[in-house]
N, C-alpha and C positions, 0 to 999 in steps of 0.2 A: 396292614390294615390299621386305620387310625382308631385310637380309643375314643370312646364317647366322652365328652367333657363331663366331669362330675358336677352334680348340682350342689351348689353351696348350701350348707345347712343354715337353718334359721334365717332364710331370706324370703321376703314376701315380694312376689313379682309385681303385683298391682297395688301399690300403696295408695291410701287415701290421702289426697293433697290437703295440707294444712293451710291455715291463713298465711303462714310465713312463706309457703310455696306459691300461693296465689295472691299476688299483689293487686289490690283493687285499683282500677284506673282512677287517677285523680287530676285535679287542676290546682296549681299552686300559684298564689299571688303574693308579692311583697308590695306593701303600700303604706304611706304615711298615715298616722292616726288622724291628722287633721283632715286629709282627703276622705278617709273612710267615715269619719264622724259626720262630716258635711253630707255625704251621701246617705248614710243611715238616718240621720235626723230628718232629712227631707222626705224620706219614704215613710218612716214610722209615724210622722204627724198626720199622714193621710190614712194609713191602715196598718194594723199590727203585723199582718202576714201578707206576703207578696211573692211573686216569682222573681228569682234572680237569674239573669242571663250572663253567661261567661263567654266572652268573645276573645279574639286574638289580641285586641288592643284595649279592652275596657270591660268593666262590669256594668250592667244596666238593669233598670226596673221601670215598668210602666204600670200604673195602677190607679184605681178610683176608690173613693171612700164608700162605705156601706150605704150611704144615702144617695149615691150617684150625683153628687153636687160638685165634687172636688176631684181633680185629676192631677197626677204628678208623673212626669217622665224625668228620670234622673240617670245620668251615666257618669262614671268615674274612670279617668284614664289610668291604665296600668298595663303591665306586660305579663300576662299569665303564662306559665309553663303547663301545657295541656297534654296529658297522656292520650294515646289512642283509646277510644272507648270511654273517656271521662265524660261526665254529664255536662251538657251545654246549658241546661237550666235546672234549677232546683227550687223547691218551696222553702221559704225561710220565715221563721218567726223573728221579725226584726226587733221586737221588744226584747227578746232574749239575746239576740245578736248584740244589741246596744249594751246590755249589761256586761258582756264579756270585755268591754273596753274601759271599765271603770278605773283601771289603774294604768291606762295606756298613754296618758298625756305626753306628747313629745316623742313617742316611740315610733319605730318602723315595725309594722305588723306583718306577719306571715300568715296567710290564710290557706288552708288546704280543704278543698271541696271534693267530697266523694258523693256517691248516690245517697248515702244514708246519714252522713255526718259532715259537720263543719268544725275544723280545728283552728283555733285562734291562738297564735303564739307571739309573745313579745317579752323582752327582758327575762325576768325569772318566772313569768306567768304563762300557763298554757290552759286553755279552756276548750271544752268539746261540747257541742250542742247538736241535737238531731235535726235533720231536715224534716220538712212537713210534706205529707202526701199531697201531690198536686190536686187531687180531687177535692181536698178540703179548703182550697184557696179560691177566693173570689176570682172569677174569670178576668184575665187582663184584657184591656182594649186592644183590638187588632191594629189600630192606627190612631193617630191624633185627629179628631174631627176637623173638617174644613168648614169654615164659617165666613160669612161676609162681614169681616171686621175692617172698617174703612179708616180708622183713626189710629195713628201710631205716634208714640212719644217715648222719651227716656227720662227716668227720674232716679234720684238717689234712693236706695232702699231705706235709708234713715227716715226720709220724709213719710214713707208709708208706715214705718214702725211708729213714728211720732203720732200719726193720726190714730192708729190702732190702740195706742196706749192712753189716748184721751178718754176713751169710754171703756166699759166692761165688755166681756165677751158677748153680752146680750145687746150691745149697741149696734147702730147702723152706720155704714160707711158709704157715702155717695162719692163717686168719681165722675167728673163731668168736665166738659170743655165749653168755654164761653169767650167769645172774641179772641180765639186762638190761644187762650190761656187755660192750662189744666189745673183744676182744683180738686182737692180731697176734703170732704166735709164729714165730720164725725158728729153723730146725733145720738142723744140718749136723754129721755125725759125732757126737762126744760133747757138742757145744754145743747148748743149747736156751735161748733168751732170749725172754721174752714182755713185751709192754707193753700197758697200758690205753690205748685210742685213742678211746673214745667210749661212748655209751650208746644204748639203744633204749627206746621208750615202752611196749612190751608184751613179755610173755614170748616167748622164741624159742630154738630149738635150731639155728639156722643155723650151718653149719660146712662149710668146704671147704678143700682143700689145693691150693696153686698152685706151679708151678715159678717159681723166682726168675729164671730165664732170661728169662721173659716179663714177670713183674711188675715187675722192675727197670726195664724200658723204659718202662712206664706211669709209675712213680714219677719217672723223670727228667723227664717232661713236665709233671708237676703238683705237684712238690715244694714250690712256694711259693704254692699257692692252696688253697682249701677244696674238698673232693671229696665229692660225694654218691654213696653206694654203695647198691646193692640186691643181695641175695643170698638163697640158700636152703641146703638141705642137699645137698652134692655136686652143686651146680649152678654154672653160670658166674656170675661176679660182673660187675655192670655199674657202671661208674664214669663220672661226668660232672663236668665242670668248665668254668669260663670263665676265659680268660686272654688278655691283650693283644688284646682284640677278637675272640678266637676262641672258638668253642664246641667242646668236645672230648668225645667219647664213646668209652669203651673197653669191650670185652666180652671176657673171658678165660675159657676153659674150664678146669674143675678138672683136677687131676692125680689120676687114679684108680689106686690101687695094689692089686695082688692080695694077698689074705691070705697 
């Protein structure tokens, strides 16, 4: 007859699992500071908080400002390592996110995303910030609006930046086409200065007025790259550019003034 196995003393059969035992699913990204800063700056100029999506080949965000005038779609190339169960999207305070990079110039950055936290690590620095509850973030657009914008052209971002710097944030910026030539005119008070910025390949009467308060934010992000523009008559302007491994799209509603 076999003897019954003796119960080991001081042994707990059903232990409570500790944090060390339960590893929280995470997504990890290594990315250059230049790429991440370009991405964050484009987003934070539109809104302080937004949804961040983590995909197999990029991170991305699509958002509108609180006035529903300005839309940004930004994505940054990277190769995340994603655990099973890791979050595919999280709410982020991009103002706080940007502050974690204050010492990161020229560094490669490791980002670790979990449901509740973002850990930012580079060099001798490590920062940790909480995620934002999705319910507290302005709803993101389901898609980029389709509009009848019939005039397309390409301009150096510097030309847009130069026009925006001509007047204050309260100034007005006209973008228009005349005799197949694209002009940007900056107006404020008694000052009106226009510049030739490009050409189109077909006759067009495209013309819209924009607030420099918003347009200058776009110009800041794309001042050193080429910008593809699509516009119409008193319609939003769509601007797209690629910079530092990021694809950026800006959509800005026109400023409509009463007669």
